[in-house]
N, CA, C and O atoms as CSV, one atom per row, in Angstrom:
chain,resi,resn,atom,element,x,y,z
A,1,MET,N,N,138.893,-63.821,26.841
A,1,MET,CA,C,140.006,-64.992,26.892
A,1,MET,C,C,140.628,-65.475,25.751
A,1,MET,O,O,140.003,-65.947,24.802
A,2,LYS,N,N,142.003,-65.361,25.813
A,2,LYS,CA,C,142.763,-65.971,24.724
A,2,LYS,C,C,142.561,-67.183,24.201
A,2,LYS,O,O,142.249,-68.074,24.991
A,3,ARG,N,N,142.667,-67.456,22.992
A,3,ARG,CA,C,142.481,-68.835,22.606
A,3,ARG,C,C,143.591,-69.755,23.289
A,3,ARG,O,O,143.374,-70.897,23.695
A,4,SER,N,N,144.898,-69.040,23.360
A,4,SER,CA,C,145.835,-70.065,24.102
A,4,SER,C,C,145.480,-70.247,25.547
A,4,SER,O,O,145.920,-71.254,26.101
A,5,ASP,N,N,144.772,-69.439,26.205
A,5,ASP,CA,C,144.367,-69.739,27.591
A,5,ASP,C,C,143.268,-70.721,27.570
A,5,ASP,O,O,143.245,-71.511,28.513
A,6,ARG,N,N,142.355,-70.817,26.669
A,6,ARG,CA,C,141.341,-71.900,26.428
A,6,ARG,C,C,142.355,-73.125,26.186
A,6,ARG,O,O,142.288,-74.094,26.942
A,7,MET,N,N,143.107,-73.098,25.349
A,7,MET,CA,C,143.877,-74.260,25.252
A,7,MET,C,C,144.662,-74.965,26.391
A,7,MET,O,O,144.975,-76.148,26.525
A,8,ALA,N,N,144.858,-74.014,27.071
A,8,ALA,CA,C,145.916,-74.257,28.292
A,8,ALA,C,C,144.936,-74.986,29.305
A,8,ALA,O,O,145.287,-76.015,29.884
A,9,LYS,N,N,143.692,-74.406,29.491
A,9,LYS,CA,C,142.626,-75.314,30.381
A,9,LYS,C,C,142.460,-76.682,29.806
A,9,LYS,O,O,142.371,-77.653,30.558
A,10,LEU,N,N,142.404,-76.825,28.281
A,10,LEU,CA,C,142.054,-78.107,27.901
A,10,LEU,C,C,143.363,-78.975,27.987
A,10,LEU,O,O,143.268,-80.201,28.038
A,11,HIS,N,N,144.540,-78.366,28.003
A,11,HIS,CA,C,145.710,-79.247,28.382
A,11,HIS,C,C,145.717,-79.554,29.791
A,11,HIS,O,O,146.240,-80.647,30.008
A,12,ARG,N,N,145.293,-78.929,30.858
A,12,ARG,CA,C,145.318,-79.372,32.017
A,12,ARG,C,C,144.241,-80.237,32.361
A,12,ARG,O,O,144.319,-80.874,33.411
A,13,ILE,N,N,143.391,-80.333,31.728
A,13,ILE,CA,C,142.238,-81.327,31.905
A,13,ILE,C,C,142.719,-82.585,31.251
A,13,ILE,O,O,142.526,-83.663,31.815
A,14,ASN,N,N,143.437,-82.505,29.901
A,14,ASN,CA,C,144.073,-83.776,29.483
A,14,ASN,C,C,144.863,-84.504,30.240
A,14,ASN,O,O,144.882,-85.731,30.333
A,15,GLN,N,N,145.722,-83.481,30.949
A,15,GLN,CA,C,146.832,-84.162,31.762
A,15,GLN,C,C,146.375,-84.680,33.024
A,15,GLN,O,O,147.059,-85.404,33.747
A,16,LEU,N,N,145.044,-84.239,33.306
A,16,LEU,CA,C,144.454,-84.995,34.618
A,16,LEU,C,C,143.968,-86.390,34.082
A,16,LEU,O,O,144.207,-87.412,34.726
A,17,HIS,N,N,143.340,-86.414,32.989
A,17,HIS,CA,C,142.947,-87.815,32.442
A,17,HIS,C,C,144.168,-88.671,32.229
A,17,HIS,O,O,144.122,-89.881,32.456
A,18,GLU,N,N,145.406,-87.991,31.741
A,18,GLU,CA,C,146.296,-89.001,31.680
A,18,GLU,C,C,146.918,-89.645,32.834
A,18,GLU,O,O,147.331,-90.805,32.817
A,19,LYS,N,N,146.980,-88.723,34.007
A,19,LYS,CA,C,147.433,-89.050,35.092
A,19,LYS,C,C,146.455,-90.128,35.731
A,19,LYS,O,O,146.939,-91.028,36.417
A,20,ARG,N,N,145.246,-90.057,35.540
A,20,ARG,CA,C,144.209,-90.971,35.863
A,20,ARG,C,C,144.440,-92.450,35.320
A,20,ARG,O,O,144.345,-93.512,35.936
A,21,ALA,N,N,144.790,-92.200,33.916
A,21,ALA,CA,C,144.848,-93.485,33.028
A,21,ALA,C,C,146.141,-94.162,33.432
A,21,ALA,O,O,146.220,-95.391,33.436
A,22,ALA,N,N,147.238,-93.322,33.799
A,22,ALA,CA,C,148.548,-93.928,34.480
A,22,ALA,C,C,148.277,-94.773,35.714
A,22,ALA,O,O,148.771,-95.881,35.924
A,23,ALA,N,N,147.233,-93.965,36.693
A,23,ALA,CA,C,146.976,-94.737,37.799
A,23,ALA,C,C,146.390,-96.059,37.602
A,23,ALA,O,O,146.725,-97.144,38.076
A,24,ASN,N,N,145.329,-95.706,36.706
A,24,ASN,CA,C,144.601,-97.125,36.338
A,24,ASN,C,C,145.586,-98.433,35.920
A,24,ASN,O,O,145.495,-99.561,36.404
A,25,PHE,N,N,146.507,-98.006,34.941
A,25,PHE,CA,C,147.604,-98.876,34.446
A,25,PHE,C,C,148.372,-99.416,35.595
A,25,PHE,O,O,148.611,-100.622,35.646
A,26,ALA,N,N,148.799,-98.552,36.577
A,26,ALA,CA,C,149.611,-99.042,37.521
A,26,ALA,C,C,149.047,-100.082,38.462
A,26,ALA,O,O,149.667,-101.067,38.861
A,27,ASN,N,N,147.515,-99.681,38.847
A,27,ASN,CA,C,146.942,-100.581,39.531
A,27,ASN,C,C,146.719,-101.945,38.762
A,27,ASN,O,O,146.859,-103.012,39.359
A,28,ALA,N,N,146.399,-101.894,37.539
A,28,ALA,CA,C,146.172,-103.112,36.722
A,28,ALA,C,C,147.403,-103.984,36.631
A,28,ALA,O,O,147.304,-105.207,36.728
A,29,SER,N,N,148.618,-103.348,36.437
A,29,SER,CA,C,149.708,-103.958,36.570
A,29,SER,C,C,149.960,-104.604,37.828
A,29,SER,O,O,150.472,-105.723,37.812
A,30,GLN,N,N,149.677,-104.066,38.885
A,30,GLN,CA,C,149.939,-104.544,40.161
A,30,GLN,C,C,149.051,-105.939,40.535
A,30,GLN,O,O,149.467,-106.953,41.096
A,31,HIS,N,N,147.597,-105.626,40.003
A,31,HIS,CA,C,146.817,-106.693,40.254
A,31,HIS,C,C,147.166,-107.887,39.483
A,31,HIS,O,O,146.993,-109.031,39.901
A,32,HIS,N,N,147.749,-107.534,38.147
A,32,HIS,CA,C,148.145,-108.865,37.390
A,32,HIS,C,C,149.344,-109.430,37.618
A,32,HIS,O,O,149.725,-110.466,37.073
A,33,ASP,N,N,150.076,-108.673,38.549
A,33,ASP,CA,C,151.625,-109.321,39.128
A,33,ASP,C,C,151.145,-110.229,40.441
A,33,ASP,O,O,151.763,-111.197,40.883
A,34,GLN,N,N,149.978,-109.722,40.925
A,34,GLN,CA,C,149.777,-110.596,42.323
A,34,GLN,C,C,148.725,-111.819,41.643
A,34,GLN,O,O,148.431,-112.819,42.297
A,35,LEU,N,N,148.397,-111.665,40.747
A,35,LEU,CA,C,147.289,-113.062,40.226
A,35,LEU,C,C,148.497,-113.865,39.602
A,35,LEU,O,O,148.534,-115.086,39.754
A,36,GLN,N,N,149.437,-113.238,38.936
A,36,GLN,CA,C,150.586,-114.229,38.476
A,36,GLN,C,C,151.298,-115.018,39.863
A,36,GLN,O,O,151.462,-116.233,39.968
A,37,GLU,N,N,151.582,-114.205,40.654
A,37,GLU,CA,C,152.176,-114.813,41.929
A,37,GLU,C,C,151.283,-115.800,42.645
A,37,GLU,O,O,151.728,-116.861,43.082
A,38,GLN,N,N,150.156,-115.477,42.746
A,38,GLN,CA,C,149.024,-116.492,43.244
A,38,GLN,C,C,149.133,-117.925,42.529
A,38,GLN,O,O,149.289,-119.024,43.061
A,39,LEU,N,N,148.989,-117.556,40.999
A,39,LEU,CA,C,148.997,-118.834,40.132
A,39,LEU,C,C,150.180,-119.754,40.365
A,39,LEU,O,O,150.104,-120.981,40.435
A,40,GLN,N,N,151.446,-118.916,40.495
A,40,GLN,CA,C,152.698,-119.608,40.725
A,40,GLN,C,C,152.537,-120.582,41.964
A,40,GLN,O,O,152.772,-121.789,41.897
A,41,LYS,N,N,152.124,-119.947,43.060
A,41,LYS,CA,C,152.017,-120.624,44.464
A,41,LYS,C,C,151.106,-121.656,44.070
A,41,LYS,O,O,151.604,-122.773,44.207
A,42,LEU,N,N,150.001,-121.654,43.651
A,42,LEU,CA,C,149.044,-122.707,43.425
A,42,LEU,C,C,149.733,-124.105,42.639
A,42,LEU,O,O,149.635,-125.297,42.931
A,43,GLU,N,N,150.450,-123.432,41.549
A,43,GLU,CA,C,151.071,-124.529,40.853
A,43,GLU,C,C,152.235,-125.097,41.623
A,43,GLU,O,O,152.371,-126.320,41.599
A,44,ASP,N,N,153.064,-124.388,42.283
A,44,ASP,CA,C,153.961,-125.056,43.249
A,44,ASP,C,C,153.333,-125.927,44.388
A,44,ASP,O,O,153.705,-127.088,44.557
A,45,TYR,N,N,152.523,-125.432,45.042
A,45,TYR,CA,C,151.631,-126.252,45.903
A,45,TYR,C,C,151.200,-127.532,45.179
A,45,TYR,O,O,151.399,-128.567,45.815
A,46,TRP,N,N,150.623,-127.657,43.911
A,46,TRP,CA,C,150.050,-128.671,43.420
A,46,TRP,C,C,151.351,-129.721,43.007
A,46,TRP,O,O,151.204,-130.938,43.116
A,47,ASN,N,N,152.329,-129.264,42.638
A,47,ASN,CA,C,153.450,-130.043,42.328
A,47,ASN,C,C,154.189,-130.674,43.540
A,47,ASN,O,O,154.872,-131.687,43.384
A,48,GLU,N,N,154.044,-130.049,44.796
A,48,GLU,CA,C,154.312,-130.611,46.101
A,48,GLU,C,C,153.392,-131.598,46.546
A,48,GLU,O,O,153.745,-132.613,47.147
A,49,TYR,N,N,152.397,-131.360,46.303
A,49,TYR,CA,C,151.233,-132.248,46.719
A,49,TYR,C,C,150.966,-133.432,45.995
A,49,TYR,O,O,150.366,-134.403,46.458
A,50,SER,N,N,151.523,-133.313,44.593
A,50,SER,CA,C,151.429,-134.346,43.535
A,50,SER,C,C,152.600,-135.405,44.033
A,50,SER,O,O,152.463,-136.628,44.064
A,51,VAL,N,N,153.689,-134.719,44.386
A,51,VAL,CA,C,154.906,-135.652,44.922
A,51,VAL,C,C,154.594,-136.588,45.992
A,51,VAL,O,O,154.732,-137.806,46.098
A,52,LYS,N,N,154.078,-135.571,46.848
A,52,LYS,CA,C,153.442,-136.292,48.241
A,52,LYS,C,C,152.468,-137.524,48.070
A,52,LYS,O,O,152.549,-138.511,48.802
A,53,LEU,N,N,151.452,-137.388,46.954
A,53,LEU,CA,C,150.715,-138.600,46.608
A,53,LEU,C,C,151.324,-139.527,45.872
A,53,LEU,O,O,150.760,-140.616,45.767
A,54,GLU,N,N,152.353,-139.350,45.331
A,54,GLU,CA,C,153.149,-140.415,44.562
A,54,GLU,C,C,153.761,-141.187,45.609
A,54,GLU,O,O,153.609,-142.409,45.598
A,55,GLN,N,N,154.525,-140.554,46.637
A,55,GLN,CA,C,154.982,-141.294,47.768
A,55,GLN,C,C,154.109,-141.874,48.627
A,55,GLN,O,O,154.402,-142.889,49.259
A,56,LEU,N,N,152.965,-141.273,48.718
A,56,LEU,CA,C,151.776,-142.014,49.542
A,56,LEU,C,C,151.608,-143.265,48.733
A,56,LEU,O,O,151.575,-144.312,49.379
A,57,LYS,N,N,151.508,-143.328,47.578
A,57,LYS,CA,C,150.924,-144.510,46.751
A,57,LYS,C,C,151.868,-145.640,46.968
A,57,LYS,O,O,151.364,-146.764,46.955
A,58,THR,N,N,153.033,-145.547,47.148
A,58,THR,CA,C,154.224,-146.385,47.291
A,58,THR,C,C,154.318,-146.754,48.679
A,58,THR,O,O,154.877,-147.796,49.022
A,59,SER,N,N,153.773,-145.911,49.531
A,59,SER,CA,C,154.323,-146.346,51.094
A,59,SER,C,C,152.903,-146.729,51.904
A,59,SER,O,O,152.988,-147.145,53.060
A,60,THR,N,N,151.619,-146.578,51.269
A,60,THR,CA,C,150.622,-146.895,52.061
A,60,THR,C,C,149.510,-147.726,51.295
A,60,THR,O,O,149.522,-147.674,50.065
A,61,ASN,N,N,148.632,-148.423,51.886
A,61,ASN,CA,C,147.618,-149.156,51.224
A,61,ASN,C,C,146.374,-148.527,51.587
A,61,ASN,O,O,145.345,-148.991,51.095
A,62,CYS,N,N,146.309,-147.595,52.332
A,62,CYS,CA,C,145.073,-146.855,52.850
A,62,CYS,C,C,144.363,-145.919,51.668
A,62,CYS,O,O,144.675,-144.759,51.396
A,63,ALA,N,N,143.293,-146.751,51.015
A,63,ALA,CA,C,142.515,-146.122,50.187
A,63,ALA,C,C,141.840,-144.849,50.388
A,63,ALA,O,O,141.636,-144.080,49.448
A,64,ALA,N,N,141.525,-144.629,51.455
A,64,ALA,CA,C,140.890,-143.420,51.961
A,64,ALA,C,C,141.971,-142.237,51.969
A,64,ALA,O,O,141.562,-141.126,51.631
A,65,ALA,N,N,143.100,-142.360,52.270
A,65,ALA,CA,C,144.038,-141.545,52.342
A,65,ALA,C,C,144.531,-141.078,50.835
A,65,ALA,O,O,144.882,-139.940,50.522
A,66,LEU,N,N,144.476,-142.127,50.065
A,66,LEU,CA,C,144.726,-141.854,48.709
A,66,LEU,C,C,143.676,-141.104,47.906
A,66,LEU,O,O,143.898,-140.278,47.020
A,67,ARG,N,N,142.748,-141.432,48.259
A,67,ARG,CA,C,141.342,-140.756,47.620
A,67,ARG,C,C,141.233,-139.188,48.170
A,67,ARG,O,O,140.881,-138.202,47.523
A,68,GLU,N,N,141.603,-139.253,49.431
A,68,GLU,CA,C,141.660,-137.793,49.930
A,68,GLU,C,C,142.617,-136.847,49.240
A,68,GLU,O,O,142.301,-135.706,48.905
A,69,HIS,N,N,143.828,-137.399,49.046
A,69,HIS,CA,C,144.867,-136.813,48.491
A,69,HIS,C,C,144.412,-136.266,47.151
A,69,HIS,O,O,144.319,-135.065,46.896
A,70,GLN,N,N,144.126,-137.302,46.289
A,70,GLN,CA,C,143.559,-137.214,44.965
A,70,GLN,C,C,142.499,-135.917,44.961
A,70,GLN,O,O,142.737,-134.905,44.302
A,71,GLN,N,N,141.318,-136.076,45.770
A,71,GLN,CA,C,140.303,-135.210,45.793
A,71,GLN,C,C,140.887,-133.829,46.055
A,71,GLN,O,O,140.337,-132.894,45.473
A,72,PHE,N,N,141.830,-133.589,46.776
A,72,PHE,CA,C,142.753,-132.448,46.930
A,72,PHE,C,C,143.071,-131.759,45.741
A,72,PHE,O,O,142.802,-130.624,45.346
A,73,LEU,N,N,143.803,-132.844,45.187
A,73,LEU,CA,C,144.624,-132.286,43.830
A,73,LEU,C,C,143.600,-131.784,42.813
A,73,LEU,O,O,143.825,-130.794,42.117
A,74,ASN,N,N,142.463,-132.496,42.744
A,74,ASN,CA,C,141.371,-132.078,41.761
A,74,ASN,C,C,141.033,-130.690,42.030
A,74,ASN,O,O,140.956,-129.807,41.177
A,75,LYS,N,N,140.806,-130.543,43.465
A,75,LYS,CA,C,140.443,-128.981,43.860
A,75,LYS,C,C,141.383,-127.961,43.558
A,75,LYS,O,O,141.056,-126.812,43.260
A,76,LEU,N,N,142.772,-128.456,43.647
A,76,LEU,CA,C,143.775,-127.600,43.188
A,76,LEU,C,C,143.889,-127.420,41.641
A,76,LEU,O,O,144.397,-126.405,41.165
A,77,ASP,N,N,143.419,-128.398,40.900
A,77,ASP,CA,C,143.534,-128.326,39.408
A,77,ASP,C,C,142.307,-127.020,39.166
A,77,ASP,O,O,142.453,-126.086,38.379
A,78,ASP,N,N,141.096,-127.246,40.062
A,78,ASP,CA,C,140.135,-126.333,39.535
A,78,ASP,C,C,140.389,-125.005,40.080
A,78,ASP,O,O,139.771,-124.114,39.496
A,79,ALA,N,N,141.174,-124.616,41.096
A,79,ALA,CA,C,141.580,-123.501,41.680
A,79,ALA,C,C,142.693,-122.964,40.453
A,79,ALA,O,O,142.664,-121.815,40.011
A,80,ILE,N,N,143.595,-123.938,40.033
A,80,ILE,CA,C,144.477,-123.309,38.984
A,80,ILE,C,C,143.906,-122.885,37.522
A,80,ILE,O,O,144.447,-122.005,36.852
A,81,ALA,N,N,142.836,-123.553,37.129
A,81,ALA,CA,C,141.965,-123.241,36.096
A,81,ALA,C,C,141.422,-121.794,36.220
A,81,ALA,O,O,141.577,-120.946,35.342
A,82,GLN,N,N,140.684,-121.562,37.549
A,82,GLN,CA,C,140.044,-120.261,37.754
A,82,GLN,C,C,141.299,-119.231,37.814
A,82,GLN,O,O,141.104,-118.166,37.228
A,83,GLN,N,N,142.341,-119.373,38.334
A,83,GLN,CA,C,143.313,-118.389,38.635
A,83,GLN,C,C,143.719,-118.193,37.121
A,83,GLN,O,O,143.894,-117.041,36.726
A,84,ARG,N,N,143.885,-119.287,36.224
A,84,ARG,CA,C,144.485,-118.726,34.937
A,84,ARG,C,C,143.274,-117.955,34.107
A,84,ARG,O,O,143.564,-117.046,33.329
A,85,ALA,N,N,141.943,-118.354,34.309
A,85,ALA,CA,C,141.025,-117.439,33.830
A,85,ALA,C,C,141.018,-116.074,34.251
A,85,ALA,O,O,140.795,-115.142,33.478
A,86,GLU,N,N,141.263,-115.946,35.485
A,86,GLU,CA,C,141.272,-114.518,36.129
A,86,GLU,C,C,142.770,-113.811,35.528
A,86,GLU,O,O,142.790,-112.598,35.319
A,87,LEU,N,N,143.680,-114.435,35.338
A,87,LEU,CA,C,144.912,-113.948,34.889
A,87,LEU,C,C,144.754,-113.394,33.325
A,87,LEU,O,O,145.273,-112.348,32.934
A,88,GLU,N,N,144.145,-114.063,32.703
A,88,GLU,CA,C,143.566,-113.836,31.242
A,88,GLU,C,C,142.897,-112.676,30.985
A,88,GLU,O,O,143.058,-111.945,30.007
A,89,GLN,N,N,141.885,-112.483,32.202
A,89,GLN,CA,C,141.026,-111.442,32.293
A,89,GLN,C,C,141.805,-110.091,32.725
A,89,GLN,O,O,141.506,-108.942,32.400
A,90,SER,N,N,142.710,-110.452,33.411
A,90,SER,CA,C,143.614,-109.378,33.996
A,90,SER,C,C,144.660,-108.864,32.867
A,90,SER,O,O,145.106,-107.716,32.874
A,91,GLU,N,N,144.980,-109.779,31.957
A,91,GLU,CA,C,145.892,-109.385,30.841
A,91,GLU,C,C,145.066,-108.506,29.845
A,91,GLU,O,O,145.584,-107.629,29.153
A,92,SER,N,N,143.812,-108.800,29.834
A,92,SER,CA,C,143.041,-107.986,28.736
A,92,SER,C,C,142.854,-106.637,29.481
A,92,SER,O,O,142.961,-105.629,28.783
A,93,ASN,N,N,142.625,-106.499,30.632
A,93,ASN,CA,C,142.324,-105.088,31.352
A,93,ASN,C,C,143.646,-104.495,31.321
A,93,ASN,O,O,143.748,-103.337,30.916
A,94,LEU,N,N,144.851,-105.249,31.761
A,94,LEU,CA,C,146.007,-104.396,31.610
A,94,LEU,C,C,146.461,-103.967,30.203
A,94,LEU,O,O,147.022,-102.882,30.048
A,95,GLU,N,N,146.227,-104.796,29.183
A,95,GLU,CA,C,146.269,-104.057,27.790
A,95,GLU,C,C,145.610,-103.028,27.648
A,95,GLU,O,O,146.167,-101.979,27.324
A,96,ALA,N,N,144.401,-103.099,27.840
A,96,ALA,CA,C,143.404,-101.969,27.738
A,96,ALA,C,C,143.578,-100.764,28.567
A,96,ALA,O,O,143.120,-99.646,28.330
A,97,SER,N,N,144.267,-101.116,29.528
A,97,SER,CA,C,144.568,-99.746,30.318
A,97,SER,C,C,145.864,-99.118,29.902
A,97,SER,O,O,146.113,-97.920,30.040
A,98,GLN,N,N,146.727,-100.069,29.349
A,98,GLN,CA,C,147.864,-99.420,28.761
A,98,GLN,C,C,147.584,-98.779,27.441
A,98,GLN,O,O,148.310,-97.826,27.155
A,99,ASN,N,N,146.583,-99.159,26.513
A,99,ASN,CA,C,146.297,-98.467,25.365
A,99,ASN,C,C,145.816,-97.065,25.698
A,99,ASN,O,O,146.188,-96.009,25.186
A,100,ASP,N,N,144.903,-97.261,26.669
A,100,ASP,CA,C,144.219,-95.705,27.197
A,100,ASP,C,C,145.326,-94.793,27.577
A,100,ASP,O,O,145.377,-93.615,27.224
A,101,LEU,N,N,146.191,-95.378,28.296
A,101,LEU,CA,C,147.298,-94.391,28.805
A,101,LEU,C,C,148.232,-93.994,27.505
A,101,LEU,O,O,148.743,-92.874,27.538
A,102,VAL,N,N,148.471,-94.772,26.445
A,102,VAL,CA,C,149.019,-94.178,25.313
A,102,VAL,C,C,148.267,-93.229,24.548
A,102,VAL,O,O,148.767,-92.216,24.059
A,103,GLU,N,N,147.006,-93.576,24.439
A,103,GLU,CA,C,146.218,-92.546,23.819
A,103,GLU,C,C,146.039,-91.328,24.562
A,103,GLU,O,O,145.774,-90.350,23.862
A,104,ARG,N,N,146.109,-91.150,25.715
A,104,ARG,CA,C,146.034,-89.992,26.478
A,104,ARG,C,C,147.325,-89.314,26.584
A,104,ARG,O,O,147.347,-88.101,26.788
A,105,SER,N,N,148.281,-89.915,26.476
A,105,SER,CA,C,149.677,-89.379,26.476
A,105,SER,C,C,149.852,-88.710,25.076
A,105,SER,O,O,150.335,-87.593,24.895
A,106,VAL,N,N,149.452,-89.440,24.247
A,106,VAL,CA,C,149.439,-88.659,22.643
A,106,VAL,C,C,148.416,-87.517,22.729
A,106,VAL,O,O,148.968,-86.441,22.500
A,107,GLU,N,N,147.223,-87.412,22.962
A,107,GLU,CA,C,146.524,-86.430,23.244
A,107,GLU,C,C,147.217,-85.164,23.880
A,107,GLU,O,O,147.198,-84.009,23.455
A,108,VAL,N,N,147.820,-85.657,24.981
A,108,VAL,CA,C,148.223,-84.315,25.519
A,108,VAL,C,C,149.554,-83.693,24.837
A,108,VAL,O,O,149.894,-82.511,24.791
A,109,LYS,N,N,150.141,-84.728,24.371
A,109,LYS,CA,C,151.358,-84.187,23.343
A,109,LYS,C,C,150.649,-83.250,22.243
A,109,LYS,O,O,151.093,-82.121,22.030
A,110,LYS,N,N,149.595,-83.724,21.589
A,110,LYS,CA,C,148.890,-83.076,20.526
A,110,LYS,C,C,148.448,-81.713,21.169
A,110,LYS,O,O,148.705,-80.786,20.401
A,111,ILE,N,N,147.926,-81.348,22.215
A,111,ILE,CA,C,147.380,-80.415,22.804
A,111,ILE,C,C,148.376,-79.579,23.223
A,111,ILE,O,O,148.039,-78.397,23.143
A,112,GLU,N,N,149.584,-79.779,23.679
A,112,GLU,CA,C,150.761,-79.186,24.079
A,112,GLU,C,C,151.314,-78.510,22.796
A,112,GLU,O,O,151.681,-77.336,22.812
A,113,LYS,N,N,151.355,-79.172,21.845
A,113,LYS,CA,C,151.993,-78.649,20.573
A,113,LYS,C,C,151.121,-77.603,19.888
A,113,LYS,O,O,151.704,-76.618,19.435
A,114,ALA,N,N,149.830,-77.690,19.757
A,114,ALA,CA,C,148.595,-76.949,19.330
A,114,ALA,C,C,148.786,-75.838,20.377
A,114,ALA,O,O,148.843,-74.749,19.807
A,115,THR,N,N,148.898,-75.745,21.632
A,115,THR,CA,C,148.975,-74.573,22.482
A,115,THR,C,C,150.183,-73.716,22.349
A,115,THR,O,O,150.175,-72.493,22.492
A,116,ALA,N,N,151.354,-74.538,22.028
A,116,ALA,CA,C,152.412,-73.636,21.853
A,116,ALA,C,C,152.421,-72.949,20.445
A,116,ALA,O,O,152.952,-71.845,20.322
A,117,SER,N,N,151.837,-73.592,19.373
A,117,SER,CA,C,151.651,-72.957,18.056
A,117,SER,C,C,150.825,-71.622,18.202
A,117,SER,O,O,151.096,-70.537,17.688
A,118,ILE,N,N,149.723,-71.948,19.043
A,118,ILE,CA,C,148.751,-70.816,19.337
A,118,ILE,C,C,149.301,-69.573,19.933
A,118,ILE,O,O,149.023,-68.423,19.593
A,119,ARG,N,N,150.209,-69.995,20.970
A,119,ARG,CA,C,150.820,-68.954,21.701
A,119,ARG,C,C,151.786,-68.048,20.723
A,119,ARG,O,O,151.791,-66.825,20.582
A,120,LYS,N,N,152.392,-68.791,20.257
A,120,LYS,CA,C,153.308,-68.390,18.889
A,120,LYS,C,C,152.740,-67.344,18.278
A,120,LYS,O,O,153.200,-66.202,18.259
A,121,GLN,N,N,151.461,-67.820,17.632
A,121,GLN,CA,C,150.836,-66.749,16.797
A,121,GLN,C,C,150.280,-65.785,17.337
A,121,GLN,O,O,149.915,-64.880,16.585
A,122,GLU,N,N,150.004,-65.637,18.935
A,122,GLU,CA,C,149.210,-64.451,19.436
A,122,GLU,C,C,150.403,-63.824,19.733
A,122,GLU,O,O,150.157,-62.628,19.577
A,123,LEU,N,N,151.649,-63.954,20.099
A,123,LEU,CA,C,152.728,-63.193,20.202
A,123,LEU,C,C,153.339,-62.503,18.981
A,123,LEU,O,O,153.934,-61.428,19.054
A,124,ALA,N,N,153.161,-63.157,17.917
A,124,ALA,CA,C,153.460,-62.480,16.535
A,124,ALA,C,C,152.341,-61.377,16.159
A,124,ALA,O,O,152.621,-60.322,15.591
A,125,SER,N,N,151.229,-61.699,16.489
A,125,SER,CA,C,150.194,-60.944,16.370
A,125,SER,C,C,150.163,-59.615,17.162
A,125,SER,O,O,149.867,-58.505,16.721
A,126,GLU,N,N,150.589,-60.008,18.636
A,126,GLU,CA,C,150.790,-58.966,19.372
A,126,GLU,C,C,151.971,-57.939,19.137
A,126,GLU,O,O,151.908,-56.758,19.478
A,127,HIS,N,N,152.867,-58.427,18.620
A,127,HIS,CA,C,154.312,-57.788,18.318
A,127,HIS,C,C,153.908,-56.840,16.890
A,127,HIS,O,O,154.391,-55.718,16.743
A,128,ARG,N,N,153.007,-57.424,15.926
A,128,ARG,CA,C,152.625,-56.791,14.673
A,128,ARG,C,C,151.670,-55.648,15.195
A,128,ARG,O,O,151.627,-54.632,14.501
A,129,LYS,N,N,150.995,-55.688,16.197
A,129,LYS,CA,C,149.971,-54.698,16.729
A,129,LYS,C,C,150.862,-53.547,17.094
A,129,LYS,O,O,150.747,-52.406,16.646
A,130,SER,N,N,151.912,-54.033,18.099
A,130,SER,CA,C,152.482,-53.324,18.967
A,130,SER,C,C,153.574,-52.343,17.747
A,130,SER,O,O,153.776,-51.129,17.761
A,131,GLN,N,N,153.969,-53.088,17.048
A,131,GLN,CA,C,154.943,-52.313,15.881
A,131,GLN,C,C,154.175,-51.372,15.000
A,131,GLN,O,O,154.677,-50.365,14.499
A,132,LYS,N,N,152.709,-51.823,14.808
A,132,LYS,CA,C,151.758,-50.652,13.971
A,132,LYS,C,C,151.715,-49.644,14.743
A,132,LYS,O,O,152.011,-48.545,14.273
A,133,GLU,N,N,151.365,-49.757,16.014
A,133,GLU,CA,C,151.086,-48.523,17.144
A,133,GLU,C,C,152.135,-47.762,17.216
A,133,GLU,O,O,152.020,-46.545,17.354
A,134,MET,N,N,153.458,-48.450,17.123
A,134,MET,CA,C,154.671,-47.442,17.323
A,134,MET,C,C,154.799,-46.630,15.962
A,134,MET,O,O,155.066,-45.428,15.948
A,135,ASP,N,N,154.578,-47.418,14.779
A,135,ASP,CA,C,154.785,-46.705,13.566
A,135,ASP,C,C,153.792,-45.373,13.500
A,135,ASP,O,O,154.166,-44.267,13.110
A,136,GLU,N,N,152.511,-45.685,13.938
A,136,GLU,CA,C,151.475,-44.671,13.931
A,136,GLU,C,C,151.902,-43.360,14.801
A,136,GLU,O,O,151.812,-42.182,14.454
A,137,LEU,N,N,152.346,-43.843,15.911
A,137,LEU,CA,C,152.840,-42.756,16.692
A,137,LEU,C,C,153.943,-42.062,16.199
A,137,LEU,O,O,153.950,-40.850,16.413
A,138,TYR,N,N,154.997,-42.614,15.510
A,138,TYR,CA,C,155.895,-42.020,15.156
A,138,TYR,C,C,155.626,-41.053,13.983
A,138,TYR,O,O,156.181,-39.961,13.856
A,139,ALA,N,N,154.635,-41.622,13.069
A,139,ALA,CA,C,154.238,-40.886,11.890
A,139,ALA,C,C,153.389,-39.701,12.445
A,139,ALA,O,O,153.548,-38.571,11.984
A,140,ASN,N,N,152.432,-39.972,13.494
A,140,ASN,CA,C,151.754,-38.763,14.143
A,140,ASN,C,C,152.743,-37.530,14.376
A,140,ASN,O,O,152.594,-36.367,14.000
A,141,ASN,N,N,153.764,-38.085,15.078
A,141,ASN,CA,C,154.791,-37.017,15.657
A,141,ASN,C,C,155.727,-36.340,14.718
A,141,ASN,O,O,156.579,-35.560,15.144
A,142,ARG,N,N,155.592,-36.617,13.444
A,142,ARG,CA,C,156.399,-35.986,12.463
A,142,ARG,C,C,155.826,-34.785,12.033
A,142,ARG,O,O,156.392,-34.102,11.180
């Protein structure tokens, strides 16, 4: 088996790794976007509920209703904090998968370049060998 054939196999394997890294990055990106969207919804909901609480404070004297609204806002605060933590973790994962994709892509390009160089050397060697055989044939026929 020629060296270029072995390199071509290595190239195909690295391309598969690159495709997996691209798929992982796409999944991480999609997950990150979903988490951002969920955080935005929670923050919007918190803002709406906060306005309702302020309106309720001015319009009612019912302490139980005010306490219930405040407790719900506290739960929303906790949910927002948890969502932000998940989003931070997602950002780390997204960055790691992006770095992996870049590394895999660079590796594929290196192998591609090396394979092309080896093929060129093999072709030159085959051409020299063929030329030598032709020269010997010509010399023997003289």
